[in-house]
Backbone bond lengths (Angstrom), bond angles and torsions (degrees), N, CA, C in turn:
res aa  C-N    CA-C-N  psi(-1)  N-CA   C-N-CA  omega(-1)  CA-C   N-CA-C  phi
1 M - - - 1.463 - - 1.524 109.64 -
2 H 1.315 117.07 132.37 1.463 121.92 -178.46 1.526 110.20 -73.13
3 T 1.343 116.29 134.56 1.456 122.18 177.93 1.515 109.45 -97.60
4 Q 1.319 116.40 113.37 1.458 121.82 -177.66 1.520 110.40 -74.10
5 S 1.316 116.03 137.90 1.459 120.94 176.72 1.527 109.63 -75.62
6 L 1.334 115.85 133.11 1.459 121.06 -177.44 1.522 110.32 -127.22
7 S 1.320 115.82 144.23 1.459 120.25 173.01 1.530 108.52 -78.23
8 P 1.336 118.72 161.05 1.471 120.39 177.84 1.526 112.54 -54.89
9 R 1.327 117.13 -38.64 1.462 120.05 179.98 1.525 111.09 -66.55
10 Q 1.329 117.33 -43.68 1.466 120.44 178.30 1.522 110.87 -63.02
11 F 1.335 115.99 -41.22 1.464 120.88 179.20 1.528 110.18 -60.97
12 M 1.336 116.68 -47.68 1.459 120.61 -178.85 1.522 111.65 -64.67
13 M 1.316 117.67 -38.59 1.462 120.66 179.53 1.518 111.42 -63.74
14 K 1.325 117.55 -38.29 1.461 120.80 177.95 1.530 110.81 -66.35
15 I 1.330 117.00 -40.13 1.464 120.59 176.73 1.524 110.26 -62.59
16 L 1.320 117.15 -45.79 1.461 121.52 -178.62 1.524 111.77 -67.38
17 N 1.331 117.36 -40.83 1.467 120.44 179.08 1.520 111.44 -63.42
18 G 1.333 116.61 -45.56 1.457 119.99 178.30 1.512 112.12 -64.84
19 S 1.331 116.82 -41.12 1.464 121.11 -178.68 1.523 111.48 -66.72
20 S 1.323 116.70 -46.42 1.466 119.60 -178.89 1.523 111.20 -63.92
21 A 1.326 117.18 -39.66 1.470 120.06 178.08 1.524 110.82 -64.83
22 G 1.331 117.30 -41.79 1.461 120.61 179.01 1.513 112.36 -63.17
23 I 1.341 116.70 -40.77 1.465 120.62 179.17 1.523 110.63 -63.97
24 V 1.324 116.32 -46.32 1.465 120.50 -177.55 1.527 111.00 -65.71
25 I 1.325 117.42 -47.24 1.468 120.84 -178.15 1.525 111.02 -62.18
26 G 1.334 116.63 -36.12 1.458 119.87 -178.07 1.515 114.71 -80.79
27 L 1.338 117.78 -26.03 1.463 120.07 -173.54 1.524 114.49 -103.35
28 V 1.324 117.84 -27.24 1.465 119.29 -176.67 1.535 112.87 -66.49
29 P 1.351 120.70 -45.40 1.475 118.92 -179.83 1.530 114.16 -57.14
30 P 1.352 119.35 -49.38 1.471 117.04 177.57 1.522 112.97 -68.52
31 A 1.333 117.48 -28.86 1.465 119.61 -179.02 1.527 111.50 -70.35
32 I 1.331 117.09 -38.25 1.468 120.62 -177.32 1.526 111.00 -92.60
33 A 1.335 115.90 -64.02 1.468 119.77 -177.63 1.523 110.98 -66.02
34 G 1.345 116.34 -36.70 1.463 119.66 -178.66 1.515 112.14 -61.06
35 E 1.337 116.87 -47.06 1.465 120.22 179.81 1.526 111.19 -66.74
36 L 1.335 116.69 -36.35 1.466 119.98 178.31 1.522 110.88 -64.53
37 F 1.335 116.49 -47.30 1.463 120.11 -179.19 1.527 111.43 -67.39
38 R 1.329 117.37 -33.60 1.468 119.44 178.65 1.525 110.63 -66.86
39 A 1.341 116.59 -38.29 1.461 119.68 177.95 1.525 111.94 -67.44
40 L 1.353 115.80 -32.85 1.469 120.24 -178.74 1.521 113.07 -89.04
41 A 1.326 117.55 -6.55 1.470 121.58 -175.97 1.530 113.56 -55.47
42 P 1.348 120.03 -38.83 1.475 118.62 178.93 1.524 114.04 -63.45
43 L 1.334 116.98 -19.38 1.462 120.47 -177.72 1.521 112.75 -80.44
44 S 1.329 117.00 -31.25 1.464 120.12 -176.61 1.525 110.36 -159.73
45 P 1.342 117.85 142.11 1.469 120.49 175.39 1.530 112.63 -61.62
46 L 1.347 116.41 -22.55 1.462 120.12 178.96 1.529 110.88 -61.05
47 F 1.335 116.76 -43.24 1.466 120.07 -179.62 1.526 111.18 -67.69
48 A 1.323 116.50 -35.32 1.465 119.81 176.46 1.524 110.50 -64.09
49 A 1.343 116.10 -40.30 1.467 120.23 178.38 1.527 110.77 -66.48
50 L 1.335 116.71 -41.83 1.465 120.33 179.19 1.526 111.44 -65.67
51 Y 1.339 116.22 -33.19 1.468 119.93 176.70 1.521 110.60 -60.79
52 H 1.334 116.16 -42.91 1.463 120.20 179.45 1.527 112.22 -75.36
53 V 1.327 117.08 -12.87 1.468 120.38 174.06 1.528 110.55 -77.30
54 V 1.336 116.94 -45.05 1.471 120.00 -174.92 1.527 113.22 -85.18
55 L 1.334 117.41 -23.97 1.468 119.69 -176.34 1.527 113.59 -59.70
56 P 1.359 119.42 -44.28 1.472 118.91 -177.62 1.529 114.59 -69.31
57 I 1.330 118.27 -7.73 1.468 120.00 -179.74 1.521 110.75 -57.47
58 Q 1.329 117.25 -34.24 1.463 120.96 -176.84 1.526 112.39 -63.38
59 F 1.337 117.36 -26.78 1.460 120.05 -178.86 1.531 112.04 -69.45
60 S 1.327 116.76 -14.67 1.465 120.66 -179.00 1.525 112.81 -88.42
61 V 1.329 118.36 1.40 1.470 121.41 -176.13 1.528 112.99 -54.55
62 P 1.348 120.33 -47.98 1.472 118.90 179.27 1.526 113.08 -57.98
63 A 1.340 116.47 -44.22 1.465 119.93 179.33 1.525 111.09 -65.26
64 L 1.331 116.77 -37.73 1.465 120.29 178.18 1.525 111.14 -64.92
65 I 1.329 116.64 -39.50 1.465 119.72 178.12 1.525 110.13 -61.48
66 G 1.341 116.52 -48.66 1.459 119.89 179.22 1.517 112.37 -59.79
67 T 1.332 115.99 -42.46 1.466 120.72 -179.52 1.525 111.64 -63.62
68 L 1.324 116.35 -47.46 1.464 119.86 -175.87 1.522 112.29 -74.17
69 V 1.326 117.42 -29.36 1.464 119.55 171.95 1.527 109.41 -63.85
70 G 1.334 116.11 -42.67 1.459 120.21 177.58 1.516 112.60 -60.49
71 L 1.328 116.52 -40.72 1.465 120.09 178.88 1.527 111.26 -67.65
72 Q 1.322 117.18 -32.78 1.467 120.28 176.51 1.525 111.33 -60.43
73 F 1.349 115.55 -33.09 1.463 120.71 -178.67 1.531 112.24 -97.03
74 H 1.343 116.59 12.48 1.468 122.41 177.53 1.536 111.05 56.34
75 C 1.323 115.69 45.42 1.469 120.80 -179.92 1.522 110.79 -76.47
76 S 1.332 115.44 157.27 1.462 121.48 175.03 1.526 109.26 -77.74
77 A 1.336 116.45 172.58 1.463 120.98 -177.96 1.532 112.62 -58.53
78 P 1.352 120.09 -48.43 1.476 119.21 177.85 1.526 112.62 -61.03
79 E 1.322 117.28 -35.69 1.463 120.57 179.89 1.527 111.02 -68.63
80 V 1.331 116.66 -42.08 1.462 120.68 178.55 1.525 110.53 -63.64
81 A 1.333 116.72 -44.51 1.463 120.58 179.06 1.526 111.10 -61.36
82 T 1.322 116.48 -40.33 1.462 120.81 178.80 1.520 111.15 -63.67
83 L 1.321 116.90 -44.83 1.464 120.89 178.12 1.522 111.39 -62.19
84 A 1.325 117.12 -35.53 1.462 120.95 -179.13 1.522 111.33 -64.26
85 F 1.350 117.60 -49.42 1.467 117.02 -176.42 1.522 112.58 -76.20
86 V 1.328 117.50 -27.22 1.468 119.44 174.76 1.530 109.98 -66.07
87 S 1.321 117.17 -36.95 1.466 120.94 177.49 1.521 111.29 -65.06
88 V 1.317 116.71 -37.28 1.469 120.40 176.54 1.525 110.33 -63.78
89 I 1.330 116.61 -42.98 1.467 120.56 177.56 1.525 110.26 -59.98
90 A 1.327 116.30 -44.90 1.466 121.13 -176.56 1.519 112.82 -68.30
91 S 1.330 117.40 -26.93 1.467 120.31 -176.15 1.520 112.55 -69.33
92 G 1.328 116.69 -32.70 1.457 120.25 -177.64 1.516 114.00 75.53
93 N 1.340 118.16 13.06 1.463 119.16 -179.58 1.522 112.94 -86.04
94 V 1.336 116.72 -4.21 1.471 121.11 173.66 1.522 107.39 -113.32
95 T 1.333 116.70 114.59 1.463 121.13 -175.37 1.523 110.75 -129.83
96 L 1.325 115.27 153.44 1.465 121.99 177.52 1.520 108.78 -97.48
97 Q 1.334 116.20 117.59 1.461 121.28 179.84 1.517 109.69 -133.57
98 N 1.331 115.00 120.97 1.466 121.60 179.17 1.530 112.22 54.27
99 G 1.328 115.74 40.34 1.455 120.69 176.92 1.510 115.09 79.89
100 A 1.331 117.87 4.71 1.471 121.45 -179.70 1.525 109.57 -124.17
101 W 1.341 115.68 140.91 1.463 120.84 177.80 1.522 109.36 -85.82
102 L 1.330 116.39 126.75 1.458 122.06 -177.24 1.529 110.31 -119.91
103 I 1.328 115.72 141.51 1.463 121.47 174.42 1.521 107.99 -105.55
104 T 1.328 116.37 123.46 1.460 120.84 -177.89 1.531 109.64 -128.69
105 G 1.320 116.34 111.95 1.456 120.93 175.88 1.519 113.80 63.53
106 I 1.329 115.13 -154.80 1.469 120.81 -178.45 1.519 112.16 -104.98
107 G 1.325 117.30 -2.08 1.454 119.98 179.70 1.519 112.27 80.52
108 D 1.320 115.86 -166.07 1.465 121.91 -178.81 1.529 109.85 -93.87
109 V 1.319 116.05 107.14 1.467 121.42 -174.97 1.529 111.40 -66.75
110 I 1.328 116.89 -34.92 1.465 119.58 -179.37 1.522 110.21 -62.54
111 N 1.338 116.63 -44.45 1.466 119.94 178.63 1.523 110.86 -64.83
112 V 1.322 116.73 -37.94 1.467 120.84 177.64 1.526 110.41 -59.63
113 M 1.319 117.12 -44.17 1.464 120.77 -179.47 1.524 111.53 -65.30
114 L 1.331 116.50 -42.38 1.465 120.21 179.90 1.523 111.45 -64.18
115 I 1.330 116.42 -45.07 1.468 119.94 -177.78 1.524 110.93 -74.08
116 S 1.327 117.70 -29.89 1.468 119.72 173.35 1.523 110.07 -61.52
117 A 1.325 115.96 -40.33 1.468 120.05 177.78 1.524 110.85 -64.11
118 L 1.344 116.55 -43.98 1.466 120.13 178.02 1.524 110.85 -63.58
119 A 1.333 116.02 -43.08 1.464 120.28 -178.62 1.527 111.58 -64.02
120 I 1.329 116.96 -39.74 1.465 118.76 -178.97 1.522 110.48 -69.62
121 I 1.330 117.54 -31.58 1.469 120.33 174.83 1.526 110.08 -63.53
122 L 1.342 116.47 -43.71 1.468 120.50 178.19 1.526 111.22 -64.31
123 V 1.328 115.78 -44.69 1.466 120.47 -179.20 1.525 110.59 -60.20
124 R 1.314 116.55 -44.87 1.465 120.24 -179.66 1.529 111.33 -67.88
125 A 1.338 116.86 -33.93 1.465 120.32 178.97 1.527 111.73 -69.82
126 L 1.348 116.45 -33.40 1.467 121.05 -177.76 1.526 112.80 -89.29
127 R 1.318 117.39 -9.35 1.469 121.19 -175.69 1.532 110.82 -59.56
128 G 1.338 115.14 125.25 1.454 121.33 177.83 1.518 114.92 82.22
129 K 1.340 117.82 -0.25 1.465 120.47 -176.73 1.525 113.60 -103.38
130 L 1.334 117.77 -12.97 1.463 120.80 -176.21 1.521 112.84 -101.53
131 G 1.313 117.26 -9.47 1.463 121.03 176.95 1.516 113.14 59.57
132 S 1.330 116.04 -133.91 1.461 121.59 -177.60 1.523 112.72 -72.00
133 L 1.327 117.63 -10.59 1.464 121.34 179.30 1.530 112.43 -89.04
134 T 1.322 116.85 2.87 1.467 120.44 -175.50 1.516 112.56 -54.60
135 I 1.334 117.07 -47.36 1.463 120.67 -174.33 1.525 111.79 -65.81
136 I 1.341 117.55 -20.64 1.466 121.37 178.99 1.527 111.08 -99.59
137 A 1.318 116.38 -48.24 1.465 120.57 -172.77 1.525 112.96 -76.56
138 L 1.328 117.04 -38.07 1.466 119.81 -176.05 1.534 112.77 -59.07
139 P 1.349 119.10 -50.48 1.468 118.40 179.59 1.524 112.94 -60.38
140 V 1.338 116.52 -37.29 1.463 119.78 -178.64 1.526 110.86 -67.02
141 I 1.321 116.18 -48.87 1.470 120.26 -177.31 1.528 111.12 -63.08
142 V 1.323 116.57 -48.72 1.466 120.13 -177.14 1.528 110.88 -68.03
143 A 1.338 117.01 -37.27 1.465 120.05 178.85 1.518 111.30 -64.27
144 V 1.335 116.48 -44.17 1.465 120.36 -178.31 1.525 110.82 -67.43
145 V 1.330 116.60 -45.69 1.472 120.21 -175.62 1.531 111.03 -77.23
146 A 1.333 116.63 -64.42 1.467 120.04 -176.34 1.528 111.62 -68.62
147 G 1.338 116.60 -42.90 1.460 119.51 178.49 1.518 112.09 -63.19
148 G 1.343 116.10 -40.07 1.461 119.83 177.66 1.518 112.14 -63.76
149 V 1.326 116.33 -45.39 1.468 120.44 177.70 1.529 110.29 -61.38
150 G 1.332 116.49 -40.50 1.462 120.27 179.52 1.511 113.02 -63.39
151 S 1.334 116.85 -39.18 1.466 120.65 178.66 1.521 111.38 -65.24
152 F 1.344 116.19 -39.98 1.462 119.87 -179.23 1.532 112.08 -75.37
153 S 1.332 116.89 -33.00 1.469 119.89 -177.18 1.521 113.00 -81.00
154 L 1.338 117.39 -20.19 1.467 121.27 -174.30 1.530 113.58 -53.16
155 P 1.345 119.81 -50.38 1.474 118.69 -178.72 1.523 113.16 -60.20
156 Y 1.323 116.74 -32.51 1.463 120.20 -178.00 1.528 111.39 -79.22
157 V 1.327 116.20 -39.18 1.468 119.41 178.85 1.527 110.46 -67.79
158 K 1.333 116.64 -32.58 1.465 120.35 177.18 1.522 111.76 -59.61
159 M 1.333 115.65 -25.42 1.465 119.47 -179.39 1.522 111.65 -63.00
160 I 1.336 117.31 -23.89 1.470 120.12 177.46 1.521 109.73 -63.32
161 T 1.349 115.60 -48.72 1.461 120.08 177.98 1.519 110.98 -63.97
162 L 1.346 116.53 -39.87 1.464 120.19 179.13 1.526 110.99 -63.76
163 F 1.327 116.45 -38.94 1.467 120.08 178.38 1.527 110.63 -63.69
164 V 1.339 115.90 -44.83 1.469 119.62 177.49 1.522 109.91 -59.78
165 G 1.343 116.01 -41.15 1.460 120.50 178.34 1.522 112.44 -61.34
166 R 1.327 116.33 -40.22 1.474 119.81 179.20 1.528 111.04 -65.82
167 V 1.336 116.19 -39.64 1.466 119.60 177.68 1.523 110.39 -62.75
168 I 1.334 116.10 -44.59 1.468 120.70 178.39 1.523 110.29 -61.82
169 A 1.339 116.80 -39.30 1.466 121.16 -179.69 1.527 111.40 -62.46
170 T 1.331 117.13 -34.85 1.468 119.33 177.77 1.526 111.19 -68.32
171 F 1.330 117.23 -31.61 1.465 120.35 178.22 1.527 111.02 -65.31
172 I 1.344 116.23 -36.24 1.467 120.61 -175.95 1.523 111.21 -62.52
173 A 1.330 116.60 -28.87 1.471 120.62 -177.55 1.524 112.86 -81.84
174 L 1.326 118.24 -2.34 1.460 121.24 -176.64 1.531 111.92 -84.67
175 Q 1.323 114.99 174.12 1.464 121.04 175.94 1.534 109.31 -58.23
176 P 1.341 119.08 140.79 1.474 121.85 -169.85 1.529 115.65 -51.36
177 L 1.337 117.71 -44.42 1.467 119.28 -177.91 1.524 111.05 -65.57
178 L 1.333 116.30 -47.41 1.463 120.27 179.07 1.525 110.68 -64.00
179 M 1.337 116.25 -40.54 1.463 120.95 177.55 1.524 110.92 -58.64
180 S 1.314 116.68 -45.83 1.463 120.73 -177.53 1.522 111.49 -63.21
181 I 1.336 116.18 -41.85 1.468 120.08 179.74 1.522 110.77 -63.45
182 L 1.338 116.35 -47.85 1.466 120.49 -177.28 1.527 111.91 -67.22
183 L 1.331 116.75 -39.56 1.470 119.65 178.92 1.524 110.92 -66.45
184 S 1.322 117.02 -41.55 1.468 119.98 178.88 1.523 110.96 -61.50
185 M 1.321 116.20 -45.55 1.462 120.29 179.02 1.528 111.07 -63.45
186 S 1.335 116.01 -42.64 1.469 120.36 -177.16 1.518 111.83 -63.76
187 F 1.332 116.78 -47.34 1.463 119.16 -176.62 1.524 112.19 -74.27
188 S 1.322 117.82 -24.06 1.467 118.85 173.94 1.524 110.65 -68.18
189 L 1.332 117.14 -26.60 1.466 121.31 175.48 1.524 111.28 -84.31
190 I 1.332 116.56 -41.46 1.466 120.84 -177.48 1.525 111.24 -61.92
191 I 1.337 116.85 -37.46 1.464 120.21 -173.91 1.521 112.50 -65.80
192 I 1.337 118.29 -20.84 1.467 120.07 177.38 1.526 110.78 -113.33
193 S 1.325 115.87 28.06 1.465 122.03 176.31 1.522 108.48 -122.23
194 P 1.330 118.68 169.04 1.467 120.36 177.70 1.526 114.03 -67.93
195 V 1.335 117.11 -14.45 1.465 120.67 179.76 1.522 109.24 -71.15
196 S 1.330 116.50 137.31 1.461 121.35 -178.91 1.523 110.46 -79.64
197 S 1.325 116.89 117.69 1.464 120.72 178.00 1.523 110.88 -66.13
198 V 1.332 116.99 -34.16 1.464 120.99 178.44 1.523 110.24 -65.48
199 A 1.334 116.61 -45.17 1.462 120.47 -179.51 1.522 111.06 -61.65
200 V 1.330 116.86 -42.78 1.469 120.67 179.30 1.523 110.33 -64.95
201 G 1.334 116.70 -44.79 1.459 120.57 -179.30 1.514 112.80 -61.14
202 I 1.340 116.31 -42.27 1.464 120.21 179.37 1.522 110.63 -69.62
203 A 1.333 116.36 -40.07 1.466 120.84 -176.41 1.524 112.00 -61.86
204 V 1.330 117.04 -39.34 1.468 120.04 -177.69 1.522 112.09 -95.41
205 G 1.334 117.48 -3.41 1.460 121.17 176.85 1.523 113.42 67.15
206 L 1.329 117.09 52.90 1.464 120.71 -179.85 1.524 110.88 -66.60
207 T 1.317 116.69 123.51 1.465 121.99 177.10 1.522 108.74 -143.12
208 G 1.316 115.94 165.04 1.450 121.23 173.10 1.513 114.13 58.39
209 L 1.339 115.08 -132.36 1.461 121.41 -177.22 1.524 111.97 -61.14
210 A 1.341 117.07 -38.70 1.470 121.06 179.70 1.522 110.89 -62.15
211 S 1.329 116.42 -42.74 1.463 120.55 178.60 1.528 110.89 -64.56
212 G 1.330 116.15 -41.08 1.457 119.95 178.50 1.517 112.38 -63.80
213 A 1.337 116.39 -39.78 1.465 120.35 178.72 1.520 111.07 -64.47
214 A 1.337 116.22 -41.53 1.468 120.17 177.77 1.526 110.74 -62.80
215 N 1.332 116.61 -41.46 1.467 120.53 178.90 1.527 111.73 -64.61
216 I 1.330 116.37 -36.45 1.467 119.60 177.23 1.525 110.17 -64.13
217 G 1.334 116.70 -40.16 1.460 120.37 177.89 1.516 112.10 -61.57
218 V 1.341 116.04 -44.57 1.462 120.70 178.82 1.531 110.40 -64.53
219 S 1.334 116.08 -44.36 1.469 120.20 -179.27 1.526 111.63 -64.86
220 S 1.332 116.49 -39.79 1.469 120.28 178.92 1.522 111.03 -64.13
221 C 1.333 115.62 -41.28 1.463 119.80 177.12 1.525 110.56 -62.34
222 A 1.340 115.50 -44.18 1.466 119.86 -179.81 1.524 111.05 -61.09
223 M 1.328 116.84 -45.20 1.465 119.88 -178.78 1.529 111.41 -65.52
224 T 1.333 116.50 -38.58 1.464 119.88 177.24 1.525 110.90 -61.23
225 L 1.333 115.78 -43.45 1.464 120.16 -179.59 1.526 111.52 -69.28
226 I 1.329 116.72 -36.37 1.465 120.03 178.25 1.527 110.30 -61.80
227 V 1.330 115.86 -49.53 1.468 120.22 -179.34 1.527 110.72 -64.22
228 G 1.341 116.27 -41.49 1.456 119.72 -179.08 1.517 113.39 -66.35
229 T 1.342 116.78 -41.16 1.467 119.90 -178.05 1.525 112.45 -75.41
230 M 1.329 117.44 -22.93 1.467 119.73 178.55 1.524 111.82 -62.03
231 R 1.312 117.22 -27.77 1.460 121.03 -175.28 1.531 112.74 -77.69
232 V 1.329 116.40 -27.95 1.471 119.15 -170.98 1.529 113.73 -124.39
233 N 1.331 118.09 -1.55 1.463 120.86 -177.39 1.521 110.94 -129.40
234 K 1.325 114.95 164.58 1.455 120.38 173.41 1.526 109.22 -72.10
235 I 1.330 116.20 171.34 1.458 122.22 -171.36 1.528 112.77 -61.12
236 G 1.333 117.08 -24.75 1.458 119.67 -176.65 1.515 113.56 -63.27
237 V 1.331 117.53 -37.02 1.468 120.71 -178.24 1.527 111.65 -68.38
238 P 1.355 119.77 -49.50 1.470 118.74 175.35 1.523 113.03 -58.96
239 L 1.331 117.01 -37.41 1.460 119.53 177.72 1.522 111.03 -64.50
240 A 1.336 116.78 -37.65 1.462 120.17 176.81 1.526 110.68 -64.02
241 M 1.338 117.02 -39.82 1.469 120.33 176.18 1.525 110.43 -62.70
242 F 1.330 116.18 -42.00 1.464 121.17 179.10 1.522 110.96 -62.47
243 A 1.325 116.20 -33.88 1.464 121.05 -178.89 1.525 112.70 -80.25
244 G 1.329 117.46 -3.81 1.459 119.76 176.20 1.506 115.09 105.77
245 A 1.327 117.68 18.52 1.469 120.75 -175.74 1.524 111.73 -96.72
246 M 1.336 116.72 41.08 1.472 119.95 -176.69 1.522 112.99 -62.94
247 K 1.335 117.21 -29.40 1.466 119.66 -178.11 1.531 112.47 -67.69
248 M 1.325 116.73 -10.27 1.466 119.44 173.44 1.524 111.63 -58.27
249 L 1.322 116.24 -26.01 1.459 120.59 -175.46 1.523 112.68 -95.41
250 M 1.330 117.30 15.17 1.467 120.03 174.58 1.526 112.57 -54.31
251 P 1.347 118.95 -43.13 1.479 118.54 -179.32 1.521 113.79 -60.67
252 N 1.341 117.89 -23.34 1.462 120.43 -179.71 1.520 112.83 -66.26
253 W 1.333 115.88 -16.79 1.456 119.21 177.79 1.514 109.83 -72.19
């Protein structure tokens, strides 16, 4: 398979496009259908069962990011599969505790994006060099190198989210009006960045007025994107923004 030459900007755009699509595809179904089925669960056991069907979709976000990044680079099936499991390793959402493997949340998306970029560099460098051993050697090499780097980098990359959380925590201690303004501005930026707004909100314990201010920031960002995309896109894009798919526009940054 021919490896197309890419500029740094083109390479980064493909990483961002694949990552944003993976985040949206993995989070929108449980966010929309999940909340609907949870509200209807008292009416029928069927809705409770459907809620538990859509809820685990979010755990596949790291694998979806790896898969869609691979498709952005026109990777073959073994290459896409390799990128998918390396992204899961990098996310840190699968951990061994007391002899049992546990899945917790979606992991660290920033680390997933960084390691996806490293993995795709390795995949492109090895393309056409392993011959008939590709399906065996490629997953091993990329898993050991990129997966290993991802495991070691995870604690340090997590510090980015922790730092954002600490900044948000300082806002909560301010006078209510100033706090509300700063929180609204912060979450309107966080919602279209690789940083998880949910993780930050839970980490700092947003409640009451602080939670409302953060929600206003997210809603204001969504409305701005809806109005902006209506002018240049078909109806599907504004509807996606309305449904909560603001992270689709991460590459626009």
